[in-house]
N, C-alpha and C positions, 0 to 999 in steps of 0.2 A: 504494500500500500504506500505509494509515493506521496510525500507531503510537499507542498509548495513552501518555499522559503523566501523571506524578505532578502533581496540581493542589494547590498549597499556598496558593492565594489566599484560601481561606476558613478557614485555620487561625488560631486566636487565640493559641495557646501558642507564643511566640517560639522557645524552644529546640527544640521539636518541629519547627516550620517550618524552622528552620535545618538540622536534621539531615536532613530529607527533601530539602532543596535539595542537600545534600552527596551524598546517595544518588543523586539524579537526575543530578548531574554525573559521579559515578563510573560509573554504569551507561551514561551517554551516551558515555563514552570507550572502552568495550570493543568492539572491532570485531565480535566474534561476536554481540553483542546489538544491532547496527545492521542489522537485517534479520530475515528469517525463515529459519531453518535447521533441519534435522532429520538425525539420524544414521541411516545405512543400512548394512546388511550383507546382501549377497546373492551367490548363485552363479549364474554363467552356465554352462549345460551343454548347449549346442546340439549336435546330432549331426554337423553339417557345418561345417567352418571353412575360410576365414574366414567369420564370420557377423555380420550386423547384427541386434541384438536390441532389442526394445522392453521396457522394465521399468516396470511401473505404480508410480508414486511416491505417489499420494494426498495431494499437497500442496495441491490446490485453487488453484494458480497455476502459471505456467510458470517453472520455475527457471532462473536465469541463471548460477549458480556451483556448481562442484563442487570440494570440497577433498578430494583423494584422501589417505586415511590409510594404507592398505596394500592390496597386491594379492598374492594367492597364485596364481601362474600368469602368463600373458601379460598385460601391461598393456593395458587397453582404450583405444580412442579414443572420447571422448565427442563425439557429433555434435550440438553445441549448437543449430545451426540447425534441427534436427529435433525438439527438445524440444516437448512439447505440454502442455496442461492435465492430461493423464492419464499420459503416458509420457516416460521418458528414452529416448534412442536411443544405442546404443553398438555399436562394432564391435570384435571380438576375434578373435585367431588361434587360440584354444584355450580350454579350460575355465578359468575364473577365479573366485576368491572375492574380492569387493571390499568394502572398508570405506571409507565416505566420508561427509562432511558435505555435504548438498545443500540448496540454497535460493537466496535472492537477497539480496545485500548492498544496503543502502540507507542514505544519510546522513540521510534524512528520518524 
């Protein structure tokens, strides 16, 4: 997963160059900016429980990390080994509304 970098090598104005270097350092130290993440809110309302559900995520990569923010209803189990380019896989024992940040953390 290639990350874009702020390139200051061609800046002639020294104060501007220094300010962009500071911005690059600050942004590089924020964990949520080290990777690709997106906020999701969705409801699982399968008719039969327990149920394993596939949820289309549209991330264009296989996510590795789920930061669960809140759940109304039974807490689901995320089946990480079954995540694909298209879907998350989760198992729940009842109807749930889930709010989560989903993506992949990366140091690169």
